[in-house]
All heavy atoms as a GROMACS GRO file, in nm:
protein
  622
    1MET      N    1   0.813  35.781  12.831
    1MET     CA    2   0.931  35.726  12.901
    1MET      C    3   0.920  35.765  13.052
    1MET      O    4   0.880  35.875  13.085
    1MET     CB    5   1.063  35.776  12.843
    1MET     CG    6   1.181  35.742  12.915
    1MET     SD    7   1.332  35.811  12.848
    1MET     CE    8   1.337  35.719  12.698
    2ASP      N    9   0.967  35.675  13.132
    2ASP     CA   10   0.963  35.695  13.280
    2ASP      C   11   1.071  35.801  13.308
    2ASP      O   12   1.177  35.796  13.240
    2ASP     CB   13   0.987  35.569  13.361
    2ASP     CG   14   0.872  35.471  13.343
    2ASP    OD1   15   0.760  35.515  13.321
    2ASP    OD2   16   0.892  35.357  13.354
    3LEU      N   17   1.047  35.882  13.408
    3LEU     CA   18   1.156  35.970  13.452
    3LEU      C   19   1.204  35.923  13.588
    3LEU      O   20   1.128  35.892  13.677
    3LEU     CB   21   1.092  36.115  13.465
    3LEU     CG   22   1.185  36.219  13.526
    3LEU    CD1   23   1.298  36.248  13.430
    3LEU    CD2   24   1.113  36.340  13.555
    4TYR      N   25   1.331  35.922  13.607
    4TYR     CA   26   1.388  35.884  13.738
    4TYR      C   27   1.504  35.981  13.767
    4TYR      O   28   1.570  36.028  13.687
    4TYR     CB   29   1.445  35.737  13.732
    4TYR     CG   30   1.546  35.704  13.639
    4TYR    CD1   31   1.679  35.725  13.663
    4TYR    CD2   32   1.508  35.671  13.509
    4TYR    CE1   33   1.778  35.705  13.571
    4TYR    CE2   34   1.610  35.640  13.412
    4TYR     CZ   35   1.742  35.659  13.449
    4TYR     OH   36   1.840  35.639  13.354
    5ILE      N   37   1.513  36.015  13.895
    5ILE     CA   38   1.614  36.105  13.938
    5ILE      C   39   1.683  36.039  14.059
    5ILE      O   40   1.622  36.005  14.151
    5ILE     CB   41   1.551  36.241  13.991
    5ILE    CG1   42   1.482  36.309  13.875
    5ILE    CG2   43   1.667  36.330  14.042
    5ILE    CD1   44   1.402  36.431  13.921
    6GLN      N   45   1.814  36.017  14.040
    6GLN     CA   46   1.890  35.958  14.148
    6GLN      C   47   1.942  36.061  14.244
    6GLN      O   48   1.956  36.175  14.202
    6GLN     CB   49   2.008  35.874  14.084
    6GLN     CG   50   1.959  35.766  13.991
    6GLN     CD   51   2.063  35.678  13.939
    6GLN    OE1   52   2.156  35.636  14.014
    6GLN    NE2   53   2.062  35.666  13.809
    7ASP      N   54   1.959  36.022  14.367
    7ASP     CA   55   1.989  36.119  14.475
    7ASP      C   56   2.117  36.208  14.444
    7ASP      O   57   2.118  36.317  14.472
    7ASP     CB   58   2.012  36.044  14.604
    7ASP     CG   59   1.890  35.989  14.662
    7ASP    OD1   60   1.778  36.031  14.624
    7ASP    OD2   61   1.895  35.885  14.739
    8TRP      N   62   2.210  36.156  14.375
    8TRP     CA   63   2.333  36.224  14.348
    8TRP      C   64   2.337  36.301  14.226
    8TRP      O   65   2.433  36.381  14.201
    8TRP     CB   66   2.450  36.122  14.347
    8TRP     CG   67   2.430  36.014  14.259
    8TRP    CD1   68   2.369  35.887  14.291
    8TRP    CD2   69   2.464  36.001  14.121
    8TRP    NE1   70   2.359  35.809  14.186
    8TRP    CE2   71   2.412  35.875  14.069
    8TRP    CE3   72   2.515  36.091  14.028
    8TRP    CZ2   73   2.425  35.840  13.937
    8TRP    CZ3   74   2.526  36.042  13.898
    8TRP    CH2   75   2.478  35.921  13.860
    9GLU      N   76   2.234  36.295  14.142
    9GLU     CA   77   2.230  36.364  14.017
    9GLU      C   78   2.206  36.513  14.026
    9GLU      O   79   2.107  36.553  14.095
    9GLU     CB   80   2.139  36.295  13.925
    9GLU     CG   81   2.176  36.159  13.886
    9GLU     CD   82   2.081  36.096  13.782
    9GLU    OE1   83   1.959  36.107  13.809
    9GLU    OE2   84   2.128  36.051  13.679
   10ARG      N   85   2.269  36.591  13.953
   10ARG     CA   86   2.244  36.730  13.950
   10ARG      C   87   2.183  36.764  13.807
   10ARG      O   88   2.099  36.862  13.793
   10ARG     CB   89   2.368  36.823  13.949
   10ARG     CG   90   2.429  36.811  14.099
   10ARG     CD   91   2.553  36.898  14.097
   10ARG     NE   92   2.616  36.875  14.229
   10ARG     CZ   93   2.647  36.977  14.303
   10ARG    NH1   94   2.618  37.104  14.271
   10ARG    NH2   95   2.696  36.955  14.427
   11ILE      N   96   2.214  36.687  13.710
   11ILE     CA   97   2.158  36.692  13.574
   11ILE      C   98   2.085  36.559  13.556
   11ILE      O   99   2.153  36.454  13.570
   11ILE     CB  100   2.253  36.723  13.465
   11ILE    CG1  101   2.322  36.856  13.495
   11ILE    CG2  102   2.187  36.717  13.327
   11ILE    CD1  103   2.433  36.892  13.395
   12VAL      N  104   1.961  36.555  13.512
   12VAL     CA  105   1.890  36.430  13.490
   12VAL      C  106   1.849  36.414  13.349
   12VAL      O  107   1.840  36.512  13.268
   12VAL     CB  108   1.766  36.414  13.579
   12VAL    CG1  109   1.807  36.424  13.727
   12VAL    CG2  110   1.666  36.529  13.554
   13GLY      N  111   1.827  36.290  13.306
   13GLY     CA  112   1.783  36.264  13.175
   13GLY      C  113   1.865  36.141  13.121
   13GLY      O  114   1.983  36.129  13.148
   14SER      N  115   1.798  36.056  13.057
   14SER     CA  116   1.865  35.938  13.009
   14SER      C  117   1.779  35.879  12.889
   14SER      O  118   1.655  35.905  12.893
   14SER     CB  119   1.880  35.833  13.110
   14SER     OG  120   1.935  35.716  13.049
   15ASN      N  121   1.834  35.810  12.798
   15ASN     CA  122   1.756  35.749  12.693
   15ASN      C  123   1.702  35.611  12.738
   15ASN      O  124   1.622  35.555  12.672
   15ASN     CB  125   1.847  35.723  12.579
   15ASN     CG  126   1.883  35.857  12.507
   15ASN    OD1  127   1.800  35.944  12.502
   15ASN    ND2  128   2.001  35.863  12.455
   16ALA      N  129   1.749  35.564  12.849
   16ALA     CA  130   1.698  35.443  12.899
   16ALA      C  131   1.596  35.468  13.006
   16ALA      O  132   1.595  35.569  13.072
   16ALA     CB  133   1.812  35.362  12.966
   17SER      N  134   1.499  35.382  13.022
   17SER     CA  135   1.381  35.396  13.116
   17SER      C  136   1.413  35.368  13.265
   17SER      O  137   1.342  35.394  13.347
   17SER     CB  138   1.258  35.330  13.076
   17SER     OG  139   1.288  35.182  13.071
   18THR      N  140   1.533  35.303  13.288
   18THR     CA  141   1.574  35.266  13.420
   18THR      C  142   1.724  35.292  13.435
   18THR      O  143   1.797  35.297  13.335
   18THR     CB  144   1.549  35.115  13.462
   18THR    OG1  145   1.630  35.034  13.378
   18THR    CG2  146   1.401  35.083  13.437
   19PRO      N  147   1.773  35.311  13.554
   19PRO     CA  148   1.921  35.337  13.575
   19PRO      C  149   2.010  35.211  13.519
   19PRO      O  150   2.114  35.229  13.480
   19PRO     CB  151   1.936  35.351  13.724
   19PRO     CG  152   1.804  35.394  13.768
   19PRO     CD  153   1.698  35.327  13.682
   20GLN      N  154   1.940  35.095  13.521
   20GLN     CA  155   2.015  34.975  13.468
   20GLN      C  156   2.008  34.956  13.319
   20GLN      O  157   2.068  34.875  13.260
   20GLN     CB  158   1.962  34.851  13.541
   20GLN     CG  159   1.979  34.840  13.690
   20GLN     CD  160   1.872  34.933  13.765
   20GLN    OE1  161   1.765  34.951  13.708
   20GLN    NE2  162   1.906  34.967  13.881
   21GLY      N  163   1.916  35.042  13.250
   21GLY     CA  164   1.890  35.022  13.111
   21GLY      C  165   2.012  35.072  13.029
   21GLY      O  166   2.092  35.153  13.066
   22LEU      N  167   2.016  35.010  12.910
   22LEU     CA  168   2.123  35.050  12.804
   22LEU      C  169   2.052  35.110  12.694
   22LEU      O  170   1.936  35.079  12.658
   22LEU     CB  171   2.191  34.927  12.766
   22LEU     CG  172   2.275  34.850  12.865
   22LEU    CD1  173   2.330  34.723  12.803
   22LEU    CD2  174   2.393  34.937  12.914
   23TYR      N  175   2.120  35.210  12.636
   23TYR     CA  176   2.066  35.276  12.508
   23TYR      C  177   2.157  35.236  12.386
   23TYR      O  178   2.284  35.268  12.404
   23TYR     CB  179   2.054  35.424  12.532
   23TYR     CG  180   2.014  35.491  12.403
   23TYR    CD1  181   1.884  35.474  12.352
   23TYR    CD2  182   2.111  35.560  12.328
   23TYR    CE1  183   1.854  35.540  12.228
   23TYR    CE2  184   2.071  35.617  12.209
   23TYR     CZ  185   1.944  35.620  12.162
   23TYR     OH  186   1.905  35.669  12.045
   24PHE      N  187   2.106  35.180  12.289
   24PHE     CA  188   2.171  35.160  12.166
   24PHE      C  189   2.092  35.218  12.058
   24PHE      O  190   1.981  35.172  12.031
   24PHE     CB  191   2.192  35.004  12.140
   24PHE     CG  192   2.296  34.940  12.221
   24PHE    CD1  193   2.272  34.884  12.341
   24PHE    CD2  194   2.429  34.932  12.178
   24PHE    CE1  195   2.361  34.820  12.419
   24PHE    CE2  196   2.524  34.874  12.253
   24PHE     CZ  197   2.493  34.815  12.373
   25GLY      N  198   2.140  35.326  11.999
   25GLY     CA  199   2.066  35.400  11.901
   25GLY      C  200   2.059  35.313  11.765
   25GLY      O  201   2.167  35.299  11.697
   26ILE      N  202   1.942  35.266  11.737
   26ILE     CA  203   1.921  35.177  11.621
   26ILE      C  204   1.951  35.262  11.494
   26ILE      O  205   1.987  35.216  11.392
   26ILE     CB  206   1.787  35.108  11.623
   26ILE    CG1  207   1.787  34.988  11.521
   26ILE    CG2  208   1.675  35.210  11.596
   26ILE    CD1  209   1.664  34.906  11.540
   27ASP      N  210   1.926  35.393  11.500
   27ASP     CA  211   1.945  35.477  11.387
   27ASP      C  212   2.099  35.507  11.363
   27ASP      O  213   2.146  35.536  11.251
   27ASP     CB  214   1.876  35.619  11.408
   27ASP     CG  215   1.929  35.692  11.527
   27ASP    OD1  216   1.965  35.622  11.626
   27ASP    OD2  217   1.924  35.814  11.524
   28MET      N  218   2.184  35.473  11.467
   28MET     CA  219   2.326  35.493  11.443
   28MET      C  220   2.382  35.362  11.395
   28MET      O  221   2.475  35.350  11.309
   28MET     CB  222   2.388  35.519  11.579
   28MET     CG  223   2.351  35.660  11.626
   28MET     SD  224   2.385  35.790  11.511
   28MET     CE  225   2.560  35.800  11.529
   29ASN      N  226   2.341  35.243  11.444
   29ASN     CA  227   2.392  35.110  11.402
   29ASN      C  228   2.294  35.001  11.447
   29ASN      O  229   2.308  34.953  11.565
   29ASN     CB  230   2.534  35.090  11.466
   29ASN     CG  231   2.602  34.977  11.413
   29ASN    OD1  232   2.548  34.889  11.357
   29ASN    ND2  233   2.734  34.956  11.444
   30TRP      N  234   2.219  34.956  11.358
   30TRP     CA  235   2.115  34.850  11.388
   30TRP      C  236   2.194  34.717  11.418
   30TRP      O  237   2.141  34.634  11.490
   30TRP     CB  238   2.022  34.832  11.273
   30TRP     CG  239   2.082  34.804  11.144
   30TRP    CD1  240   2.115  34.892  11.050
   30TRP    CD2  241   2.124  34.677  11.091
   30TRP    NE1  242   2.168  34.822  10.936
   30TRP    CE2  243   2.174  34.695  10.960
   30TRP    CE3  244   2.106  34.544  11.143
   30TRP    CZ2  245   2.227  34.592  10.886
   30TRP    CZ3  246   2.155  34.438  11.064
   30TRP    CH2  247   2.209  34.468  10.934
   31ARG      N  248   2.310  34.698  11.364
   31ARG     CA  249   2.385  34.576  11.397
   31ARG      C  250   2.414  34.560  11.546
   31ARG      O  251   2.412  34.447  11.588
   31ARG     CB  252   2.506  34.569  11.308
   31ARG     CG  253   2.490  34.546  11.164
   31ARG     CD  254   2.618  34.555  11.084
   31ARG     NE  255   2.601  34.556  10.941
   31ARG     CZ  256   2.572  34.666  10.868
   31ARG    NH1  257   2.570  34.785  10.924
   31ARG    NH2  258   2.554  34.655  10.737
   32SER      N  259   2.450  34.670  11.609
   32SER     CA  260   2.481  34.660  11.745
   32SER      C  261   2.355  34.623  11.828
   32SER      O  262   2.372  34.536  11.926
   32SER     CB  263   2.541  34.795  11.797
   32SER     OG  264   2.661  34.826  11.749
   33VAL      N  265   2.250  34.675  11.793
   33VAL     CA  266   2.121  34.639  11.871
   33VAL      C  267   2.096  34.496  11.841
   33VAL      O  268   2.060  34.419  11.938
   33VAL     CB  269   2.004  34.729  11.816
   33VAL    CG1  270   1.876  34.687  11.882
   33VAL    CG2  271   2.042  34.881  11.841
   34GLN      N  272   2.102  34.446  11.720
   34GLN     CA  273   2.075  34.314  11.687
   34GLN      C  274   2.174  34.219  11.760
   34GLN      O  275   2.138  34.108  11.813
   34GLN     CB  276   2.085  34.288  11.538
   34GLN     CG  277   2.042  34.155  11.492
   34GLN     CD  278   2.056  34.142  11.336
   34GLN    OE1  279   2.153  34.188  11.276
   34GLN    NE2  280   1.947  34.079  11.278
   35ARG      N  281   2.292  34.251  11.767
   35ARG     CA  282   2.395  34.173  11.836
   35ARG      C  283   2.370  34.160  11.986
   35ARG      O  284   2.378  34.058  12.040
   35ARG     CB  285   2.533  34.237  11.813
   35ARG     CG  286   2.650  34.142  11.824
   35ARG     CD  287   2.780  34.205  11.786
   35ARG     NE  288   2.775  34.258  11.647
   35ARG     CZ  289   2.806  34.388  11.610
   35ARG    NH1  290   2.824  34.479  11.695
   35ARG    NH2  291   2.790  34.418  11.485
   36VAL      N  292   2.332  34.267  12.042
   36VAL     CA  293   2.304  34.266  12.195
   36VAL      C  294   2.179  34.171  12.217
   36VAL      O  295   2.183  34.092  12.310
   36VAL     CB  296   2.274  34.404  12.251
   36VAL    CG1  297   2.208  34.404  12.390
   36VAL    CG2  298   2.403  34.485  12.247
   37VAL      N  299   2.074  34.195  12.148
   37VAL     CA  300   1.951  34.121  12.166
   37VAL      C  301   1.962  33.976  12.143
   37VAL      O  302   1.907  33.882  12.201
   37VAL     CB  303   1.831  34.185  12.094
   37VAL    CG1  304   1.709  34.107  12.110
   37VAL    CG2  305   1.811  34.322  12.151
   38SER      N  306   2.038  33.940  12.031
   38SER     CA  307   2.053  33.802  11.991
   38SER      C  308   2.157  33.721  12.069
   38SER      O  309   2.160  33.598  12.052
   38SER     CB  310   2.067  33.790  11.840
   38SER     OG  311   2.196  33.852  11.806
   39GLY      N  312   2.242  33.791  12.141
   39GLY     CA  313   2.351  33.723  12.218
   39GLY      C  314   2.286  33.657  12.336
   39GLY      O  315   2.171  33.679  12.377
   40GLN      N  316   2.363  33.572  12.396
   40GLN     CA  317   2.316  33.494  12.510
   40GLN      C  318   2.268  33.581  12.630
   40GLN      O  319   2.167  33.562  12.686
   40GLN     CB  320   2.430  33.397  12.566
   40GLN     CG  321   2.383  33.305  12.674
   40GLN     CD  322   2.492  33.208  12.718
   40GLN    OE1  323   2.606  33.216  12.657
   40GLN    NE2  324   2.458  33.123  12.809
   41GLU      N  325   2.344  33.691  12.654
   41GLU     CA  326   2.301  33.781  12.768
   41GLU      C  327   2.180  33.852  12.734
   41GLU      O  328   2.112  33.896  12.832
   41GLU     CB  329   2.416  33.878  12.790
   41GLU     CG  330   2.554  33.813  12.834
   41GLU     CD  331   2.636  33.770  12.717
   41GLU    OE1  332   2.590  33.802  12.598
   41GLU    OE2  333   2.737  33.708  12.741
   42GLY      N  334   2.145  33.872  12.614
   42GLY     CA  335   2.033  33.952  12.569
   42GLY      C  336   1.903  33.878  12.552
   42GLY      O  337   1.801  33.932  12.514
   43GLN      N  338   1.906  33.750  12.575
   43GLN     CA  339   1.782  33.663  12.541
   43GLN      C  340   1.671  33.706  12.632
   43GLN      O  341   1.555  33.684  12.584
   43GLN     CB  342   1.820  33.517  12.561
   43GLN     CG  343   1.914  33.459  12.460
   43GLN     CD  344   1.863  33.472  12.329
   43GLN    OE1  345   1.761  33.426  12.296
   43GLN    NE2  346   1.947  33.528  12.236
   44THR      N  347   1.690  33.763  12.744
   44THR     CA  348   1.572  33.802  12.826
   44THR      C  349   1.529  33.940  12.818
   44THR      O  350   1.448  33.989  12.892
   44THR     CB  351   1.616  33.766  12.977
   44THR    OG1  352   1.725  33.848  13.017
   44THR    CG2  353   1.642  33.622  13.003
   45LEU      N  354   1.597  34.019  12.727
   45LEU     CA  355   1.567  34.164  12.722
   45LEU      C  356   1.426  34.189  12.657
   45LEU      O  357   1.359  34.283  12.684
   45LEU     CB  358   1.674  34.234  12.634
   45LEU     CG  359   1.805  34.244  12.706
   45LEU    CD1  360   1.909  34.307  12.609
   45LEU    CD2  361   1.800  34.324  12.833
   46LEU      N  362   1.390  34.092  12.561
   46LEU     CA  363   1.266  34.117  12.491
   46LEU      C  364   1.182  33.993  12.487
   46LEU      O  365   1.226  33.880  12.496
   46LEU     CB  366   1.287  34.151  12.336
   46LEU     CG  367   1.364  34.283  12.313
   46LEU    CD1  368   1.400  34.292  12.159
   46LEU    CD2  369   1.280  34.407  12.353
   47ASP      N  370   1.052  34.008  12.487
   47ASP     CA  371   0.956  33.901  12.477
   47ASP      C  372   0.944  33.877  12.323
   47ASP      O  373   0.987  33.957  12.243
   47ASP     CB  374   0.817  33.922  12.541
   47ASP     CG  375   0.758  34.054  12.506
   47ASP    OD1  376   0.798  34.117  12.406
   47ASP    OD2  377   0.664  34.095  12.574
   48ASP      N  378   0.853  33.786  12.282
   48ASP     CA  379   0.832  33.757  12.142
   48ASP      C  380   0.776  33.868  12.064
   48ASP      O  381   0.828  33.899  11.956
   48ASP     CB  382   0.746  33.623  12.122
   48ASP     CG  383   0.828  33.498  12.158
   48ASP    OD1  384   0.950  33.501  12.160
   48ASP    OD2  385   0.761  33.394  12.186
   49PRO      N  386   0.668  33.940  12.115
   49PRO     CA  387   0.620  34.054  12.038
   49PRO      C  388   0.732  34.165  12.031
   49PRO      O  389   0.746  34.234  11.924
   49PRO     CB  390   0.507  34.105  12.127
   49PRO     CG  391   0.457  33.994  12.198
   49PRO     CD  392   0.582  33.909  12.231
   50GLY      N  393   0.812  34.185  12.129
   50GLY     CA  394   0.930  34.276  12.123
   50GLY      C  395   1.028  34.241  12.025
   50GLY      O  396   1.080  34.323  11.946
   51ARG      N  397   1.054  34.108  12.012
   51ARG     CA  398   1.156  34.056  11.907
   51ARG      C  399   1.097  34.088  11.764
   51ARG      O  400   1.167  34.126  11.669
   51ARG     CB  401   1.177  33.916  11.926
   51ARG     CG  402   1.264  33.883  12.038
   51ARG     CD  403   1.300  33.739  12.038
   51ARG     NE  404   1.320  33.686  12.182
   51ARG     CZ  405   1.422  33.723  12.260
   51ARG    NH1  406   1.510  33.813  12.208
   51ARG    NH2  407   1.438  33.675  12.378
   52ALA      N  408   0.968  34.065  11.749
   52ALA     CA  409   0.902  34.093  11.618
   52ALA      C  410   0.911  34.243  11.580
   52ALA      O  411   0.938  34.281  11.466
   52ALA     CB  412   0.760  34.042  11.618
   53GLU      N  413   0.880  34.330  11.681
   53GLU     CA  414   0.890  34.472  11.660
   53GLU      C  415   1.035  34.515  11.622
   53GLU      O  416   1.054  34.589  11.532
   53GLU     CB  417   0.840  34.551  11.780
   53GLU     CG  418   0.837  34.695  11.765
   53GLU     CD  419   0.790  34.768  11.881
   53GLU    OE1  420   0.744  34.701  11.987
   53GLU    OE2  421   0.782  34.900  11.874
   54LEU      N  422   1.133  34.451  11.698
   54LEU     CA  423   1.272  34.486  11.666
   54LEU      C  424   1.310  34.438  11.535
   54LEU      O  425   1.384  34.518  11.459
   54LEU     CB  426   1.366  34.426  11.772
   54LEU     CG  427   1.509  34.452  11.744
   54LEU    CD1  428   1.539  34.597  11.753
   54LEU    CD2  429   1.591  34.376  11.848
   55ALA      N  430   1.258  34.330  11.481
   55ALA     CA  431   1.297  34.284  11.350
   55ALA      C  432   1.238  34.383  11.244
   55ALA      O  433   1.305  34.414  11.143
   55ALA     CB  434   1.238  34.144  11.331
   56GLY      N  435   1.118  34.431  11.269
   56GLY     CA  436   1.075  34.534  11.177
   56GLY      C  437   1.150  34.660  11.176
   56GLY      O  438   1.178  34.725  11.069
   57LEU      N  439   1.202  34.699  11.290
   57LEU     CA  440   1.275  34.823  11.297
   57LEU      C  441   1.410  34.801  11.236
   57LEU      O  442   1.464  34.894  11.166
   57LEU     CB  443   1.296  34.865  11.451
   57LEU     CG  444   1.176  34.916  11.523
   57LEU    CD1  445   1.193  34.924  11.664
   57LEU    CD2  446   1.137  35.054  11.466
   58ILE      N  447   1.467  34.692  11.256
   58ILE     CA  448   1.598  34.654  11.189
   58ILE      C  449   1.587  34.657  11.038
   58ILE      O  450   1.668  34.715  10.967
   58ILE     CB  451   1.652  34.525  11.242
   58ILE    CG1  452   1.706  34.536  11.384
   58ILE    CG2  453   1.764  34.470  11.147
   58ILE    CD1  454   1.747  34.411  11.454
   59GLU      N  455   1.478  34.602  10.992
   59GLU     CA  456   1.459  34.601  10.848
   59GLU      C  457   1.437  34.738  10.791
   59GLU      O  458   1.493  34.779  10.688
   59GLU     CB  459   1.330  34.518  10.811
   59GLU     CG  460   1.316  34.487  10.658
   59GLU     CD  461   1.439  34.423  10.600
   59GLU    OE1  462   1.505  34.337  10.665
   59GLU    OE2  463   1.462  34.460  10.487
   60TYR      N  464   1.370  34.824  10.862
   60TYR     CA  465   1.353  34.965  10.826
   60TYR      C  466   1.487  35.040  10.821
   60TYR      O  467   1.520  35.107  10.724
   60TYR     CB  468   1.262  35.039  10.924
   60TYR     CG  469   1.249  35.191  10.889
   60TYR    CD1  470   1.170  35.234  10.786
   60TYR    CD2  471   1.334  35.275  10.959
   60TYR    CE1  472   1.176  35.379  10.757
   60TYR    CE2  473   1.336  35.411  10.924
   60TYR     CZ  474   1.254  35.459  10.826
   60TYR     OH  475   1.256  35.593  10.791
   61TRP      N  476   1.573  35.027  10.917
   61TRP     CA  477   1.696  35.093  10.926
   61TRP      C  478   1.807  35.033  10.838
   61TRP      O  479   1.908  35.103  10.829
   61TRP     CB  480   1.745  35.109  11.075
   61TRP     CG  481   1.664  35.218  11.135
   61TRP    CD1  482   1.564  35.192  11.231
   61TRP    CD2  483   1.681  35.360  11.127
   61TRP    NE1  484   1.515  35.312  11.273
   61TRP    CE2  485   1.581  35.419  11.210
   61TRP    CE3  486   1.758  35.439  11.046
   61TRP    CZ2  487   1.568  35.550  11.216
   61TRP    CZ3  488   1.739  35.571  11.053
   61TRP    CH2  489   1.649  35.628  11.133
   62ARG      N  490   1.793  34.906  10.798
   62ARG     CA  491   1.896  34.849  10.710
   62ARG      C  492   1.925  34.936  10.580
   62ARG      O  493   1.834  34.964  10.512
   62ARG     CB  494   1.856  34.710  10.671
   62ARG     CG  495   1.958  34.625  10.610
   62ARG     CD  496   1.903  34.479  10.565
   62ARG     NE  497   1.832  34.426  10.671
   62ARG     CZ  498   1.892  34.333  10.758
   62ARG    NH1  499   2.012  34.302  10.743
   62ARG    NH2  500   1.814  34.272  10.841
   63GLY      N  501   2.050  34.972  10.578
   63GLY     CA  502   2.091  35.070  10.463
   63GLY      C  503   2.063  35.220  10.488
   63GLY      O  504   2.109  35.294  10.410
   64LYS      N  505   1.993  35.252  10.606
   64LYS     CA  506   1.968  35.386  10.627
   64LYS      C  507   2.046  35.435  10.758
   64LYS      O  508   2.044  35.558  10.785
   64LYS     CB  509   1.825  35.406  10.656
   64LYS     CG  510   1.734  35.375  10.539
   64LYS     CD  511   1.586  35.390  10.579
   64LYS     CE  512   1.502  35.342  10.463
   64LYS     NZ  513   1.369  35.302  10.506
   65SER      N  514   2.095  35.352  10.836
   65SER     CA  515   2.158  35.389  10.965
   65SER      C  516   2.284  35.465  10.930
   65SER      O  517   2.344  35.462  10.819
   65SER     CB  518   2.190  35.274  11.044
   65SER     OG  519   2.303  35.195  10.985
   66MET      N  520   2.338  35.536  11.034
   66MET     CA  521   2.458  35.622  11.012
   66MET      C  522   2.575  35.525  10.977
   66MET      O  523   2.655  35.572  10.890
   66MET     CB  524   2.491  35.698  11.147
   66MET     CG  525   2.605  35.784  11.134
   66MET     SD  526   2.580  35.921  11.008
   66MET     CE  527   2.473  36.022  11.096
   67SER      N  528   2.588  35.413  11.044
   67SER     CA  529   2.696  35.329  11.015
   67SER      C  530   2.688  35.275  10.865
   67SER      O  531   2.785  35.266  10.796
   67SER     CB  532   2.709  35.210  11.109
   67SER     OG  533   2.600  35.125  11.101
   68ASP      N  534   2.568  35.241  10.813
   68ASP     CA  535   2.550  35.192  10.679
   68ASP      C  536   2.591  35.313  10.575
   68ASP      O  537   2.659  35.290  10.487
   68ASP     CB  538   2.408  35.157  10.650
   68ASP     CG  539   2.371  35.030  10.728
   68ASP    OD1  540   2.453  34.947  10.749
   68ASP    OD2  541   2.244  35.015  10.744
   69ARG      N  542   2.549  35.426  10.614
   69ARG     CA  543   2.582  35.545  10.521
   69ARG      C  544   2.735  35.569  10.527
   69ARG      O  545   2.790  35.596  10.426
   69ARG     CB  546   2.506  35.669  10.563
   69ARG     CG  547   2.353  35.652  10.569
   69ARG     CD  548   2.296  35.636  10.421
   69ARG     NE  549   2.324  35.756  10.352
   69ARG     CZ  550   2.348  35.762  10.226
   69ARG    NH1  551   2.357  35.654  10.154
   69ARG    NH2  552   2.376  35.881  10.165
   70GLN      N  553   2.797  35.561  10.641
   70GLN     CA  554   2.935  35.587  10.650
   70GLN      C  555   3.012  35.483  10.568
   70GLN      O  556   3.105  35.512  10.491
   70GLN     CB  557   2.988  35.583  10.792
   70GLN     CG  558   2.953  35.698  10.872
   70GLN     CD  559   2.980  35.694  11.012
   70GLN    OE1  560   3.000  35.581  11.067
   70GLN    NE2  561   3.001  35.802  11.083
   71GLN      N  562   2.974  35.352  10.589
   71GLN     CA  563   3.037  35.247  10.511
   71GLN      C  564   3.022  35.269  10.364
   71GLN      O  565   3.115  35.248  10.284
   71GLN     CB  566   2.971  35.110  10.553
   71GLN     CG  567   3.042  34.994  10.492
   71GLN     CD  568   2.990  34.857  10.539
   71GLN    OE1  569   2.902  34.853  10.622
   71GLN    NE2  570   3.047  34.750  10.493
   72GLU      N  571   2.903  35.307  10.322
   72GLU     CA  572   2.874  35.331  10.172
   72GLU      C  573   2.969  35.447  10.131
   72GLU      O  574   3.030  35.432  10.016
   72GLU     CB  575   2.725  35.369  10.159
   72GLU     CG  576   2.691  35.403  10.016
   72GLU     CD  577   2.550  35.444  10.003
   72GLU    OE1  578   2.468  35.401  10.088
   72GLU    OE2  579   2.523  35.523   9.911
   73LEU      N  580   2.977  35.553  10.200
   73LEU     CA  581   3.061  35.666  10.158
   73LEU      C  582   3.203  35.636  10.158
   73LEU      O  583   3.277  35.678  10.072
   73LEU     CB  584   3.030  35.792  10.248
   73LEU     CG  585   2.881  35.844  10.223
   73LEU    CD1  586   2.861  35.956  10.330
   73LEU    CD2  587   2.866  35.899  10.084
   74PHE      N  588   3.255  35.569  10.257
   74PHE     CA  589   3.395  35.539  10.265
   74PHE      C  590   3.445  35.427  10.174
   74PHE      O  591   3.566  35.428  10.129
   74PHE     CB  592   3.437  35.507  10.414
   74PHE     CG  593   3.426  35.624  10.500
   74PHE    CD1  594   3.372  35.612  10.630
   74PHE    CD2  595   3.478  35.752  10.465
   74PHE    CE1  596   3.355  35.723  10.709
   74PHE    CE2  597   3.474  35.859  10.556
   74PHE     CZ  598   3.412  35.844  10.675
   75THR      N  599   3.353  35.327  10.138
   75THR     CA  600   3.396  35.226  10.053
   75THR      C  601   3.348  35.237   9.921
   75THR      O  602   3.395  35.168   9.820
   75THR     CB  603   3.351  35.093  10.107
   75THR    OG1  604   3.202  35.094  10.104
   75THR    CG2  605   3.399  35.063  10.250
   76GLY      N  606   3.258  35.335   9.888
   76GLY     CA  607   3.201  35.356   9.756
   76GLY      C  608   3.108  35.253   9.716
   76GLY      O  609   3.064  35.240   9.594
   77THR      N  610   3.055  35.166   9.810
   77THR     CA  611   2.957  35.072   9.777
   77THR      C  612   2.818  35.119   9.805
   77THR      O  613   2.800  35.205   9.885
   77THR     CB  614   2.982  34.939   9.858
   77THR    OG1  615   2.962  34.971   9.999
   77THR    CG2  616   3.114  34.881   9.828
   78SER      N  617   2.719  35.068   9.740
   78SER     CA  618   2.584  35.114   9.777
   78SER      C  619   2.489  34.990   9.773
   78SER      O  620   2.524  34.881   9.743
   78SER     CB  621   2.536  35.213   9.681
   78SER     OG  622   2.554  35.172   9.548
   0.00000   0.00000   0.00000
């Protein structure tokens, strides 16, 4: 990951590689990541290989993410 330090920062570090970047933890909620990338505003975020990689990551996290586990525990569904 690239490291960047802005002039005004006393503590540095971010999950995004640029100051304009957004971080959506796929392990917390894969649906949010999918929603951002598939929405109109997110069409330029990934190229085709990136979309294919994301599809694989989403499939891996489906049923394992924190939101999926919470839903399962609170609703009693599995």
